[in-house]
N, C-alpha and C positions, 0 to 999 in steps of 0.2 A: 215285566210281569208284576202284577199287584201282589202285595203281601196279604197274608190271611187277615191281618188286622184291618187293612184298608177295605177288603171285601166285606168283612163283618160290619164295619161302620157304614158302608154304603147300603147294606141290607136293612139297616134300622130305619124306622119311619122318621123323616126329618120334621123339625119344628114348623118349617114353612115349605110349601110345595115346590117353590123355586130352588130349593137346596137339594132336590133329588139328584142323586148321582147314578147315571146309567152306565153299567159296565158289561163288557163282553162276557157271555156265560162260559166261554172256553178258557180264556186267559186272564180275564179281569181288567183288561185295558179299558180306559175311559175315553180316550181321544180317538177320533176316527170311527165313532160308533154309529151303526145304522139301526134305527129303531125297528124297521120292518122285519129284520132278521135277528135282532138282539145280538149282533156280532160286530167285532171291530173289522176294519178294512182288511187286515192281514189274514185273520181267520176266515173271513168271507171269501177271499181270493183262493185260499188253500182248499176249502170245501167245494167251491164252484169249479175249480180246475179238476177235482177228483170226481165231479158229477154227483155230489152228495146233497146238493140243494135242489129240490124239484123245481123245474121251470126255469132254471138259470143255465145259460150256456155262453161260452166265450164267443164274442162277436168277431166277425172278419168280413171285410168288404173290399 
């Protein structure tokens, strides 16, 4: 989990656009981030399994 300082730093506007850090809005994790949902893979899976993300359901075939 990200510290408050890391989250605050990533919220500031960077000097160059390539330095932008995208973080999960729930836990602050920066790796395994999905831009479409603004979530990390772990939080995405938790919310999807609970059915809290509209249009997402667990696949089975």
